[in-house]
C-alpha positions as CSV (number, residue, x, y, z in Angstrom):
1,X,4.4,-1.8,-12.4
2,X,1.9,-4.7,-12.9
3,X,-1.1,-4.7,-10.7
4,X,-2.8,-7.9,-9.8
5,X,-6.5,-7.4,-9.4
6,X,-9.2,-9.6,-8.0
7,X,-12.6,-10.1,-9.6
8,X,-14.2,-7.3,-7.6
9,X,-11.7,-4.7,-8.8
10,X,-9.6,-4.5,-5.7
11,X,-5.9,-4.9,-5.0
12,X,-4.3,-6.5,-1.9
13,X,-1.5,-4.6,-0.3
14,X,1.0,-5.7,2.4
15,X,3.2,-3.5,4.6
16,X,6.6,-5.1,4.4
17,X,8.8,-2.5,6.0
18,X,8.3,-0.2,9.0
19,X,7.7,3.5,8.5
20,X,9.4,4.5,11.7
21,X,12.6,6.0,10.2
22,X,11.0,7.4,7.1
23,X,10.0,11.0,6.3
24,X,6.7,12.3,7.6
25,X,5.4,12.4,4.1
26,X,5.8,8.6,3.7
27,X,4.2,7.9,7.1
28,X,1.1,9.9,6.1
29,X,0.8,7.9,2.9
30,X,1.1,4.6,4.8
31,X,-1.5,5.8,7.3
32,X,-3.7,7.0,4.5
33,X,-3.7,3.6,2.9
34,X,-5.0,2.2,6.2
35,X,-2.0,0.2,7.6
36,X,-1.8,-0.1,11.3
37,X,0.9,-2.8,11.8
38,X,3.7,-4.6,10.0
39,X,3.0,-7.5,7.7
40,X,-0.7,-6.5,7.6
41,X,-2.6,-7.3,4.4
42,X,-5.4,-5.0,3.4
43,X,-7.7,-4.8,0.4
44,X,-8.3,-1.5,-1.3
45,X,-10.2,-0.5,-4.5
46,X,-8.1,-0.5,-7.7
47,X,-8.3,3.2,-8.4
48,X,-5.7,5.7,-9.7
49,X,-5.5,7.4,-6.3
50,X,-4.6,4.2,-4.5
51,X,-2.1,3.1,-7.2
52,X,-0.5,6.6,-6.9
53,X,-0.1,6.2,-3.1
54,X,1.5,2.8,-3.6
55,X,3.8,4.2,-6.2
56,X,5.1,6.8,-3.6
57,X,6.2,4.1,-1.1
58,X,7.2,1.1,-3.2
59,X,10.0,0.3,-0.7
60,X,7.5,-0.1,2.2
61,X,4.4,-1.6,0.5
62,X,4.1,-4.6,-1.8
63,X,1.2,-5.9,-3.9
64,X,0.3,-9.5,-3.1
65,X,-1.8,-11.8,-5.2
C-alpha cells in the first residue's frame, strides 16, 4: 500500500462505503478514525497507528491525494 503524504506529515482519508452492514469491529475502527458521514474527507497524522486502522478497513476507506 502506497501512502500519499502532504508536506506536514498527514494523510487524507475518505469514507467511500457505509459501515452500516459491517461487523461491530469495523464500525469502531471507522468511528475511531473520526468519520461521521459518507464521502467525508478527513486529515490525520501519518502514524503507524492510523495506517494500521486504514489497513483493517480498506474496503470502506480510501486514501486521497
